[in-house]
N, C-alpha and C positions, 0 to 999 in steps of 0.2 A: 697627300692629295685629299684623303678623306677629311682631315681636319680643316682644310681650306674650304671645302664645300659646307662643312658644318658652320664655319665662321660666317660665310656668305649668307647661309640660311638664317643664322642668328641675327645678323644685321638687318636682313629683310623683315624678319618677324618683329624685331624691335622697332623699326621704322613704321611698320603697319600698326603695331599696337599703340605707339605714341601719337600717330596722326589720326587714329580712329576717333579720338575724342575731340579733335579740332575740326574735323571735316564738317561741312554744312549738313544740316539734317536733310534726309531724303524726302520727307513729306512736304508737299507744297499745298497748303490748305488754309482757308479761312472759315470761320464759323460765325454766323450772325443770327440774331433774334430780333424780329421787328414786331412790336406790340402796339396796338391802338389803346390809348387811355381815354375812356369815354368821359371821365370827369374833367380832364384838362384839355380834351379834344386835341391831342397831340399823338404823333407817332414816336415811340421810343425805340432806338436801335442800339443794340450792343453788338460789337464786332470784335472777335478775337483773332489776332494775327500773331505770327511768330515775330518776336522782337527783332532778330537779326535781319529778316527779310524786309520788315517795315523800315527800319533805320537805313538800310542800304538803298531801298527804293526812294525814300524821302531825300537822301543825300544826292542821288542821281538826278531826281526830278526838280529839286528846289535848291541845289547847290548849297546845302547847309546841314548842320548837325542839329539834332534835337536830343535832349536828355529825357528819355521816357520815365526815368525814376523821379525827376523833379521838373515837370513841364512848366515853362514860363508862359506868359500870355502870348508871346510871339510864337512859341512852339505850338500852342493851342490853335492859333490862326493858321499856321502851316498845316496842321492836321486837318482842320476844316477845309482848307484849299485842296489838300490831297484827296479827301473824300469827295469833294465837289467834282473833281476831275474823274474819279473812277467809280463812283456810286451815284446812280440817278434814281430818285424816288419821285413818282408823279401820281397825281390823282386827277382824272379827267383832263389829261394833257397839260396840267399845271405843275411845274417843277416845285418840289418842296426843298427848303433849305435846311440842311442838317447843321445844328449848333452843338458844339462840343459841350458836354456836361461834366464828365469825369473820366478817369482811367485808373486801372489797377495793373501793376506789374506782378506777374507770377514768374519770378526769376528762375526757380528750379525747373519749370516747364518751358522756359524761353517764350512765354506768352504775354502779350499785352492785350488787355481788355479795354476797349474804348466805348464810351457811352455818349449817345447823341440824342437830340430831341428835334422834332420838326412840327411846327404848327400846321393844322389841317382843319378845314371846315368839317362839320359832322358828316360822317360817312353813311351812305344809305344804299339800299338795293338799287341796282342799275349803274352805280358809279364804277369806274374802271381804275384800278390800281396797277401801276407798272413799276417794276424795279429792274435796273440794269446794274449788274455787279461785275465790273471789269478789273477788280483788284489783282495785281501781280501778273496778269496775262502778258504784258509787255516783257516782263523779266523771264517768266518760266513757261510761256506758251502752253502747250497741251499737257504739261506736267501739273499745272495749277488747277485746283478745284475750289469753288466757293460755295459753301453750303449755307442755306438760309431757312429758318423756320419763321413762319408768319402767323400771328394771332391777331385777328380783328373781330372781337366779339360785338354783336352776336352774328355777324355776317360770315366769319370763318373761325371755327374753333381752333384749327391748326392746319397749316399747309406747309409742305416741305418742298424746297427747290434746290437743285444742284446746278450751279452755273459752270459751264465749261467754256473753253476758248472760242468755240464755234457756236455756242448757244448760251448767252449770258443774259437774256431778256426774259422776264417773267411778267406776263400780263394776266390780271385776274379781274373778271367782271363779277361784281357782287350781285 
């Protein structure tokens, strides 16, 4: 009887150990940096996402596969469309269009860093900047958090925003 319990326990431990490395990561998070480049008069955005979450979401929303390690022009257009759907940047109620610039795969960390640029008129005191970051809320609801750091010199040296499912809009008046 005792050996039977030991065998069952061993099987349970073996299953737990082998599936522990296949299970999805428990953290549901994105991290973004938005900076205003005064020379080019553009907003630069870098967004870091978990590769598996991003690929699964793109697959569901656009019924297609993308190869994050070797993005084609078509993949880049899908990424732009994806971000248009879930990230909104506005200045004085005018939508800014994010254009894909580059990406970097950090395979060991399961992270994809995506870089975008958006043209904007010179920013000045009194302008209103607004960002909505709805990335992955449809998939993970309240488990998802989207963190953003914003740097718009000389108007904002650095501002930090944490988007949650029920509060994903950041309005800033300069």
